[in-house]
A tleap script that builds the chain and sets N, CA, C and O, in Angstrom:
source leaprc.protein.ff14SB
mol = sequence {
  NMET GLY ALA VAL LEU PHE ALA MET ASN VAL
  LYS GLU GLU ILE PHE LYS THR ILE GLN THR
  MET VAL ASP GLN ALA ILE MET LYS CYS LYS
  VAL ASP HIE THR TYR GLN SER ILE ILE LYS
  ASN ILE THR PRO LYS GLY TYR VAL VAL LEU
  ASP ARG SER GLY GLN GLU ARG THR VAL LYS
  CYS CYS ILE PRO ASP LEU LYS LEU ARG VAL
  MET GLN ASN VAL TRP ILE LYS GLU PRO MET
  GLY ASP LEU LYS GLY LEU HIE ILE CYS GLY
  VAL VAL GLU ASN THR ARG SER ARG GLN CSER
}
set mol.1.N position { -40.404 63.543 -11.645 }
set mol.1.CA position { -39.535 64.571 -11.895 }
set mol.1.C position { -38.177 64.133 -12.976 }
set mol.1.O position { -37.593 64.944 -13.695 }
set mol.2.N position { -37.941 63.032 -12.903 }
set mol.2.CA position { -36.803 62.566 -13.984 }
set mol.2.C position { -37.562 62.845 -15.421 }
set mol.2.O position { -36.998 63.499 -16.299 }
set mol.3.N position { -38.715 62.370 -15.572 }
set mol.3.CA position { -39.270 62.426 -17.000 }
set mol.3.C position { -39.436 63.971 -17.448 }
set mol.3.O position { -39.313 64.266 -18.637 }
set mol.4.N position { -39.704 64.897 -16.521 }
set mol.4.CA position { -39.655 66.301 -16.884 }
set mol.4.C position { -38.275 66.996 -17.245 }
set mol.4.O position { -38.196 67.881 -18.098 }
set mol.5.N position { -37.047 66.451 -16.419 }
set mol.5.CA position { -35.872 66.908 -16.923 }
set mol.5.C position { -35.481 66.340 -18.071 }
set mol.5.O position { -34.696 66.984 -18.767 }
set mol.6.N position { -35.948 64.976 -18.542 }
set mol.6.CA position { -35.530 64.259 -19.691 }
set mol.6.C position { -36.206 65.121 -20.942 }
set mol.6.O position { -35.657 65.364 -22.016 }
set mol.7.N position { -37.343 65.462 -20.587 }
set mol.7.CA position { -38.084 66.138 -21.789 }
set mol.7.C position { -37.543 67.494 -21.916 }
set mol.7.O position { -37.570 67.984 -23.044 }
set mol.8.N position { -37.054 68.186 -20.953 }
set mol.8.CA position { -36.342 69.784 -20.952 }
set mol.8.C position { -35.275 69.452 -21.791 }
set mol.8.O position { -35.124 70.200 -22.757 }
set mol.9.N position { -34.416 68.423 -21.654 }
set mol.9.CA position { -33.340 68.181 -22.316 }
set mol.9.C position { -33.366 67.870 -23.541 }
set mol.9.O position { -32.419 68.082 -24.299 }
set mol.10.N position { -34.350 67.383 -23.851 }
set mol.10.CA position { -34.847 66.820 -25.179 }
set mol.10.C position { -35.469 68.126 -26.076 }
set mol.10.O position { -35.365 68.080 -27.302 }
set mol.11.N position { -36.019 69.114 -25.521 }
set mol.11.CA position { -36.266 70.118 -26.163 }
set mol.11.C position { -35.100 70.924 -26.484 }
set mol.11.O position { -34.966 71.401 -27.611 }
set mol.12.N position { -34.158 71.123 -25.459 }
set mol.12.CA position { -33.065 71.928 -25.447 }
set mol.12.C position { -32.061 71.469 -26.661 }
set mol.12.O position { -31.524 72.229 -27.466 }
set mol.13.N position { -31.933 70.015 -26.597 }
set mol.13.CA position { -30.941 69.616 -27.827 }
set mol.13.C position { -31.724 69.684 -29.299 }
set mol.13.O position { -31.152 69.711 -30.389 }
set mol.14.N position { -33.018 69.701 -29.102 }
set mol.14.CA position { -33.809 70.048 -30.604 }
set mol.14.C position { -33.367 71.420 -30.843 }
set mol.14.O position { -32.642 71.652 -31.810 }
set mol.15.N position { -33.725 72.322 -30.074 }
set mol.15.CA position { -33.601 73.792 -30.096 }
set mol.15.C position { -32.084 74.166 -30.738 }
set mol.15.O position { -31.798 75.073 -31.519 }
set mol.16.N position { -31.343 73.291 -30.216 }
set mol.16.CA position { -29.568 73.722 -30.369 }
set mol.16.C position { -29.278 73.124 -31.815 }
set mol.16.O position { -28.547 73.737 -32.593 }
set mol.17.N position { -29.872 71.904 -32.158 }
set mol.17.CA position { -29.831 71.317 -33.521 }
set mol.17.C position { -30.276 72.470 -34.604 }
set mol.17.O position { -29.485 72.975 -35.401 }
set mol.18.N position { -31.505 72.766 -34.515 }
set mol.18.CA position { -32.238 73.673 -35.047 }
set mol.18.C position { -31.419 74.975 -35.347 }
set mol.18.O position { -31.450 75.524 -36.449 }
set mol.19.N position { -30.619 75.466 -34.188 }
set mol.19.CA position { -30.095 76.677 -34.277 }
set mol.19.C position { -28.685 76.374 -35.153 }
set mol.19.O position { -28.311 77.232 -35.952 }
set mol.20.N position { -28.172 75.547 -35.038 }
set mol.20.CA position { -27.111 74.890 -35.928 }
set mol.20.C position { -27.190 75.004 -37.242 }
set mol.20.O position { -26.390 75.600 -37.962 }
set mol.21.N position { -28.153 74.435 -37.565 }
set mol.21.CA position { -28.810 74.158 -38.951 }
set mol.21.C position { -29.199 75.672 -39.639 }
set mol.21.O position { -28.918 75.925 -40.810 }
set mol.22.N position { -29.788 76.501 -38.868 }
set mol.22.CA position { -30.112 77.951 -39.494 }
set mol.22.C position { -28.736 78.572 -39.265 }
set mol.22.O position { -28.651 79.493 -40.077 }
set mol.23.N position { -27.582 78.495 -38.516 }
set mol.23.CA position { -26.452 79.283 -38.557 }
set mol.23.C position { -25.663 78.998 -39.925 }
set mol.23.O position { -25.185 79.801 -40.727 }
set mol.24.N position { -25.686 77.367 -39.934 }
set mol.24.CA position { -24.701 76.893 -41.214 }
set mol.24.C position { -25.557 77.433 -42.574 }
set mol.24.O position { -24.832 77.843 -43.480 }
set mol.25.N position { -26.823 77.473 -42.788 }
set mol.25.CA position { -27.536 78.026 -43.859 }
set mol.25.C position { -27.102 79.445 -43.899 }
set mol.25.O position { -26.630 79.835 -44.967 }
set mol.26.N position { -27.173 80.151 -43.064 }
set mol.26.CA position { -27.082 81.663 -43.157 }
set mol.26.C position { -25.457 81.847 -43.746 }
set mol.26.O position { -25.247 82.465 -44.790 }
set mol.27.N position { -24.391 81.253 -42.972 }
set mol.27.CA position { -23.140 81.135 -43.415 }
set mol.27.C position { -23.029 80.908 -44.982 }
set mol.27.O position { -22.322 81.661 -45.651 }
set mol.28.N position { -23.660 79.974 -45.499 }
set mol.28.CA position { -23.772 79.885 -47.080 }
set mol.28.C position { -24.529 80.779 -47.806 }
set mol.28.O position { -24.386 80.749 -49.029 }
set mol.29.N position { -25.297 81.561 -47.328 }
set mol.29.CA position { -25.982 82.615 -48.207 }
set mol.29.C position { -24.996 83.573 -48.555 }
set mol.29.O position { -24.275 84.168 -47.754 }
set mol.30.N position { -25.000 83.712 -49.996 }
set mol.30.CA position { -24.370 84.553 -50.707 }
set mol.30.C position { -25.374 85.997 -51.178 }
set mol.30.O position { -26.370 85.868 -51.890 }
set mol.31.N position { -25.061 86.888 -50.821 }
set mol.31.CA position { -25.698 88.192 -51.086 }
set mol.31.C position { -25.049 89.177 -51.363 }
set mol.31.O position { -23.842 89.013 -51.186 }
set mol.32.N position { -25.393 90.321 -51.792 }
set mol.32.CA position { -24.564 91.606 -51.878 }
set mol.32.C position { -24.423 92.116 -50.635 }
set mol.32.O position { -25.340 91.995 -49.823 }
set mol.33.N position { -23.169 92.802 -50.292 }
set mol.33.CA position { -23.330 93.626 -49.133 }
set mol.33.C position { -22.713 95.412 -49.508 }
set mol.33.O position { -21.702 95.754 -50.121 }
set mol.34.N position { -23.672 96.167 -48.925 }
set mol.34.CA position { -23.283 97.485 -49.421 }
set mol.34.C position { -23.031 97.995 -48.014 }
set mol.34.O position { -23.860 97.836 -47.118 }
set mol.35.N position { -21.907 98.593 -47.845 }
set mol.35.CA position { -21.572 99.307 -46.714 }
set mol.35.C position { -20.780 100.716 -46.768 }
set mol.35.O position { -19.992 100.959 -47.682 }
set mol.36.N position { -21.007 101.483 -45.884 }
set mol.36.CA position { -20.173 102.618 -45.847 }
set mol.36.C position { -18.691 102.750 -45.423 }
set mol.36.O position { -18.291 102.233 -44.380 }
set mol.37.N position { -17.909 103.431 -46.224 }
set mol.37.CA position { -16.554 103.029 -45.898 }
set mol.37.C position { -15.555 104.618 -46.043 }
set mol.37.O position { -16.219 105.650 -45.945 }
set mol.38.N position { -14.262 104.743 -46.232 }
set mol.38.CA position { -13.772 106.204 -46.324 }
set mol.38.C position { -12.536 105.762 -47.147 }
set mol.38.O position { -12.004 104.680 -46.898 }
set mol.39.N position { -11.995 106.707 -48.278 }
set mol.39.CA position { -11.294 106.697 -48.832 }
set mol.39.C position { -9.893 107.077 -47.975 }
set mol.39.O position { -9.668 108.242 -47.647 }
set mol.40.N position { -9.052 106.062 -47.674 }
set mol.40.CA position { -7.660 106.007 -46.968 }
set mol.40.C position { -6.598 106.789 -47.717 }
set mol.40.O position { -5.847 107.672 -47.302 }
set mol.41.N position { -6.723 106.231 -48.962 }
set mol.41.CA position { -5.636 106.487 -50.210 }
set mol.41.C position { -6.143 106.697 -51.503 }
set mol.41.O position { -7.305 106.464 -51.835 }
set mol.42.N position { -5.042 107.247 -52.406 }
set mol.42.CA position { -5.441 107.075 -53.760 }
set mol.42.C position { -4.080 106.716 -54.452 }
set mol.42.O position { -3.100 107.456 -54.372 }
set mol.43.N position { -4.088 105.696 -55.040 }
set mol.43.CA position { -2.964 104.949 -55.714 }
set mol.43.C position { -3.400 104.929 -57.487 }
set mol.43.O position { -4.479 105.191 -58.018 }
set mol.44.N position { -2.247 104.560 -58.020 }
set mol.44.CA position { -2.382 104.271 -59.530 }
set mol.44.C position { -3.426 103.202 -59.927 }
set mol.44.O position { -4.098 103.183 -60.958 }
set mol.45.N position { -3.429 102.321 -58.914 }
set mol.45.CA position { -4.436 100.933 -58.965 }
set mol.45.C position { -5.578 101.328 -58.645 }
set mol.45.O position { -6.460 100.528 -58.958 }
set mol.46.N position { -6.019 102.513 -57.999 }
set mol.46.CA position { -7.439 102.447 -57.492 }
set mol.46.C position { -7.421 103.278 -56.185 }
set mol.46.O position { -6.561 104.111 -55.899 }
set mol.47.N position { -8.471 102.939 -55.450 }
set mol.47.CA position { -8.847 103.837 -54.172 }
set mol.47.C position { -8.463 102.870 -53.109 }
set mol.47.O position { -8.512 101.661 -53.336 }
set mol.48.N position { -8.064 103.368 -51.903 }
set mol.48.CA position { -7.895 102.357 -50.624 }
set mol.48.C position { -8.929 102.778 -49.983 }
set mol.48.O position { -9.244 103.964 -49.880 }
set mol.49.N position { -9.577 101.753 -49.469 }
set mol.49.CA position { -10.896 101.743 -48.664 }
set mol.49.C position { -10.587 100.783 -47.417 }
set mol.49.O position { -9.522 100.169 -47.344 }
set mol.50.N position { -11.394 100.710 -46.630 }
set mol.50.CA position { -11.782 99.770 -45.422 }
set mol.50.C position { -12.827 98.790 -45.798 }
set mol.50.O position { -13.906 99.232 -46.193 }
set mol.51.N position { -12.636 97.527 -45.723 }
set mol.51.CA position { -13.741 96.541 -45.822 }
set mol.51.C position { -14.239 96.414 -44.470 }
set mol.51.O position { -13.770 97.004 -43.497 }
set mol.52.N position { -15.363 95.489 -44.465 }
set mol.52.CA position { -16.382 95.299 -43.380 }
set mol.52.C position { -15.331 94.725 -41.918 }
set mol.52.O position { -15.692 94.819 -40.745 }
set mol.53.N position { -14.057 94.167 -42.375 }
set mol.53.CA position { -13.316 93.632 -41.366 }
set mol.53.C position { -12.492 94.740 -40.924 }
set mol.53.O position { -11.957 94.575 -39.828 }
set mol.54.N position { -12.245 95.936 -41.583 }
set mol.54.CA position { -11.383 97.219 -41.073 }
set mol.54.C position { -10.121 96.770 -42.041 }
set mol.54.O position { -9.079 97.419 -41.949 }
set mol.55.N position { -10.185 95.921 -42.752 }
set mol.55.CA position { -8.601 95.607 -43.731 }
set mol.55.C position { -8.667 96.708 -44.901 }
set mol.55.O position { -9.690 96.836 -45.574 }
set mol.56.N position { -7.913 97.228 -45.037 }
set mol.56.CA position { -7.553 98.178 -46.189 }
set mol.56.C position { -7.770 97.284 -47.720 }
set mol.56.O position { -7.324 96.137 -47.716 }
set mol.57.N position { -8.243 97.639 -48.631 }
set mol.57.CA position { -8.413 97.066 -49.870 }
set mol.57.C position { -8.114 98.133 -50.850 }
set mol.57.O position { -8.218 99.259 -50.364 }
set mol.58.N position { -7.757 98.090 -52.144 }
set mol.58.CA position { -7.672 98.813 -53.093 }
set mol.58.C position { -8.749 98.439 -54.114 }
set mol.58.O position { -8.766 97.338 -54.664 }
set mol.59.N position { -9.526 99.276 -54.314 }
set mol.59.CA position { -10.714 99.191 -55.293 }
set mol.59.C position { -10.815 100.239 -56.376 }
set mol.59.O position { -10.047 101.190 -56.525 }
set mol.60.N position { -12.165 99.849 -57.320 }
set mol.60.CA position { -11.976 100.796 -58.515 }
set mol.60.C position { -13.256 101.668 -57.830 }
set mol.60.O position { -13.694 101.615 -56.680 }
set mol.61.N position { -13.633 102.395 -58.846 }
set mol.61.CA position { -14.906 103.199 -58.775 }
set mol.61.C position { -15.676 102.791 -60.021 }
set mol.61.O position { -15.167 102.924 -61.133 }
set mol.62.N position { -16.919 102.287 -59.845 }
set mol.62.CA position { -17.790 101.886 -60.818 }
set mol.62.C position { -18.560 103.353 -61.547 }
set mol.62.O position { -19.247 103.249 -62.563 }
set mol.63.N position { -18.386 104.315 -61.049 }
set mol.63.CA position { -19.469 105.428 -61.560 }
set mol.63.C position { -18.204 106.058 -62.358 }
set mol.63.O position { -17.123 106.329 -61.835 }
set mol.64.N position { -18.543 106.240 -63.733 }
set mol.64.CA position { -17.629 106.822 -64.660 }
set mol.64.C position { -17.390 108.554 -64.505 }
set mol.64.O position { -18.333 109.308 -64.267 }
set mol.65.N position { -16.052 109.002 -64.673 }
set mol.65.CA position { -15.597 110.242 -64.507 }
set mol.65.C position { -15.869 110.837 -63.269 }
set mol.65.O position { -15.993 112.060 -63.203 }
set mol.66.N position { -15.990 110.034 -62.158 }
set mol.66.CA position { -16.105 110.654 -60.681 }
set mol.66.C position { -14.887 110.901 -59.912 }
set mol.66.O position { -14.366 109.889 -59.444 }
set mol.67.N position { -14.373 111.910 -59.701 }
set mol.67.CA position { -13.347 112.361 -59.032 }
set mol.67.C position { -13.594 112.086 -57.545 }
set mol.67.O position { -14.491 112.715 -56.984 }
set mol.68.N position { -12.921 111.260 -56.916 }
set mol.68.CA position { -12.864 111.293 -55.264 }
set mol.68.C position { -11.802 111.751 -54.754 }
set mol.68.O position { -10.849 111.977 -55.500 }
set mol.69.N position { -11.714 111.985 -53.438 }
set mol.69.CA position { -10.438 112.563 -52.552 }
set mol.69.C position { -10.541 111.637 -51.455 }
set mol.69.O position { -11.521 110.938 -51.195 }
set mol.70.N position { -9.476 111.688 -50.847 }
set mol.70.CA position { -8.906 110.957 -49.580 }
set mol.70.C position { -9.827 111.721 -48.451 }
set mol.70.O position { -10.044 112.930 -48.378 }
set mol.71.N position { -10.260 110.773 -47.671 }
set mol.71.CA position { -11.113 111.111 -46.413 }
set mol.71.C position { -12.650 111.196 -46.777 }
set mol.71.O position { -13.561 111.596 -46.052 }
set mol.72.N position { -12.719 110.725 -48.070 }
set mol.72.CA position { -14.290 111.143 -48.448 }
set mol.72.C position { -15.114 109.660 -48.176 }
set mol.72.O position { -14.751 108.503 -48.386 }
set mol.73.N position { -16.281 110.176 -47.660 }
set mol.73.CA position { -17.076 108.985 -47.249 }
set mol.73.C position { -17.877 108.274 -48.465 }
set mol.73.O position { -18.579 109.009 -49.160 }
set mol.74.N position { -17.825 107.060 -48.731 }
set mol.74.CA position { -18.280 106.113 -49.877 }
set mol.74.C position { -19.078 105.118 -49.400 }
set mol.74.O position { -19.058 104.723 -48.235 }
set mol.75.N position { -19.764 104.712 -50.248 }
set mol.75.CA position { -20.505 103.054 -50.486 }
set mol.75.C position { -19.671 102.365 -51.192 }
set mol.75.O position { -19.243 102.749 -52.281 }
set mol.76.N position { -19.363 101.291 -50.643 }
set mol.76.CA position { -18.832 100.101 -51.186 }
set mol.76.C position { -19.501 98.950 -51.180 }
set mol.76.O position { -20.110 98.587 -50.173 }
set mol.77.N position { -19.471 98.221 -52.319 }
set mol.77.CA position { -20.506 97.188 -52.535 }
set mol.77.C position { -19.428 95.960 -52.596 }
set mol.77.O position { -18.343 96.084 -53.163 }
set mol.78.N position { -19.894 94.645 -51.886 }
set mol.78.CA position { -19.125 93.669 -51.895 }
set mol.78.C position { -20.232 92.483 -52.509 }
set mol.78.O position { -21.196 92.107 -51.841 }
set mol.79.N position { -19.960 92.020 -53.740 }
set mol.79.CA position { -20.865 91.466 -54.650 }
set mol.79.C position { -21.095 89.739 -54.281 }
set mol.79.O position { -20.261 88.983 -54.777 }
set mol.80.N position { -21.786 89.357 -53.748 }
set mol.80.CA position { -22.189 88.139 -53.269 }
set mol.80.C position { -21.056 87.497 -52.558 }
set mol.80.O position { -20.444 86.490 -52.916 }
set mol.81.N position { -20.882 88.149 -51.608 }
set mol.81.CA position { -19.499 88.154 -50.621 }
set mol.81.C position { -18.549 87.692 -51.034 }
set mol.81.O position { -18.006 86.699 -50.548 }
set mol.82.N position { -18.068 88.456 -52.231 }
set mol.82.CA position { -16.743 88.207 -53.057 }
set mol.82.C position { -15.891 89.318 -52.889 }
set mol.82.O position { -16.326 90.336 -53.428 }
set mol.83.N position { -14.714 89.448 -52.253 }
set mol.83.CA position { -14.103 90.662 -51.795 }
set mol.83.C position { -13.246 91.306 -53.128 }
set mol.83.O position { -12.990 92.474 -53.422 }
set mol.84.N position { -12.922 90.028 -53.791 }
set mol.84.CA position { -12.392 90.393 -55.155 }
set mol.84.C position { -12.908 91.257 -55.808 }
set mol.84.O position { -12.205 92.113 -56.345 }
set mol.85.N position { -14.450 91.258 -55.948 }
set mol.85.CA position { -15.309 92.122 -56.671 }
set mol.85.C position { -15.722 93.569 -55.951 }
set mol.85.O position { -16.480 94.434 -56.391 }
set mol.86.N position { -14.973 93.548 -54.693 }
set mol.86.CA position { -15.484 94.803 -54.066 }
set mol.86.C position { -15.001 96.340 -54.706 }
set mol.86.O position { -13.852 96.591 -55.070 }
set mol.87.N position { -16.115 97.262 -54.750 }
set mol.87.CA position { -15.971 98.296 -55.747 }
set mol.87.C position { -16.610 99.509 -54.857 }
set mol.87.O position { -17.247 99.229 -53.842 }
set mol.88.N position { -16.465 100.559 -55.173 }
set mol.88.CA position { -17.291 101.985 -54.827 }
set mol.88.C position { -18.269 101.819 -55.607 }
set mol.88.O position { -18.122 101.452 -56.773 }
set mol.89.N position { -19.484 102.087 -55.028 }
set mol.89.CA position { -20.821 102.110 -55.943 }
set mol.89.C position { -21.489 103.421 -55.780 }
set mol.89.O position { -22.359 103.742 -56.590 }
set mol.90.N position { -21.107 104.334 -54.645 }
set mol.90.CA position { -21.489 105.752 -54.371 }
set mol.90.C position { -20.854 106.587 -53.813 }
set mol.90.O position { -19.762 106.209 -53.388 }
set mol.91.N position { -21.194 107.853 -53.606 }
set mol.91.CA position { -21.081 108.737 -52.634 }
set mol.91.C position { -21.569 108.716 -51.447 }
set mol.91.O position { -22.744 108.433 -51.680 }
set mol.92.N position { -21.463 108.831 -50.222 }
set mol.92.CA position { -22.388 109.372 -49.015 }
set mol.92.C position { -22.163 110.741 -49.072 }
set mol.92.O position { -21.100 111.361 -49.103 }
set mol.93.N position { -23.665 111.243 -49.082 }
set mol.93.CA position { -24.000 112.477 -48.989 }
set mol.93.C position { -23.899 113.167 -47.865 }
set mol.93.O position { -24.451 112.680 -46.878 }
set mol.94.N position { -23.178 114.465 -47.721 }
set mol.94.CA position { -22.851 115.251 -46.698 }
set mol.94.C position { -23.704 116.261 -46.163 }
set mol.94.O position { -23.644 117.475 -46.360 }
set mol.95.N position { -24.699 115.457 -45.293 }
set mol.95.CA position { -25.923 116.545 -44.737 }
set mol.95.C position { -25.564 117.761 -43.955 }
set mol.95.O position { -26.223 118.800 -43.962 }
set mol.96.N position { -24.359 117.534 -43.213 }
set mol.96.CA position { -23.988 119.040 -42.708 }
set mol.96.C position { -23.755 120.024 -43.679 }
set mol.96.O position { -23.865 121.181 -43.275 }
set mol.97.N position { -23.497 119.880 -44.714 }
set mol.97.CA position { -23.271 120.873 -45.618 }
set mol.97.C position { -24.330 121.682 -46.314 }
set mol.97.O position { -24.185 122.769 -46.874 }
set mol.98.N position { -25.529 120.889 -46.165 }
set mol.98.CA position { -26.761 121.082 -46.957 }
set mol.98.C position { -27.501 122.182 -45.975 }
set mol.98.O position { -27.538 122.093 -44.747 }
set mol.99.N position { -27.994 123.080 -46.648 }
set mol.99.CA position { -28.735 123.951 -46.003 }
set mol.99.C position { -30.625 123.782 -46.270 }
set mol.99.O position { -31.185 123.900 -47.360 }
set mol.100.N position { -31.205 123.527 -45.123 }
set mol.100.CA position { -32.618 123.720 -45.474 }
set mol.100.C position { -33.503 124.646 -45.567 }
set mol.100.O position { -34.650 124.371 -45.920 }
savepdb mol mol.pdb
quit
């Protein structure tokens, strides 16, 4: 009975170690994140949007000559996990106003 419990504990510890290693590797992974947000305000410095954590950020739009408005849904991109590079990269299509 003792040997069985020991074997189960060893397997559990191995699994926990592997899980920790995977979690650490994922945290170090730098990839672009694109997600939907909303324009909360427009200032001379740019558009105020919400980032993934719900914090307000003032960002630029990378689409030339595009006029955006407050409360408009937009796509924002966080390049390589860098919040300093956060920018608007698209407009969310309003499917309710389209007629099929």
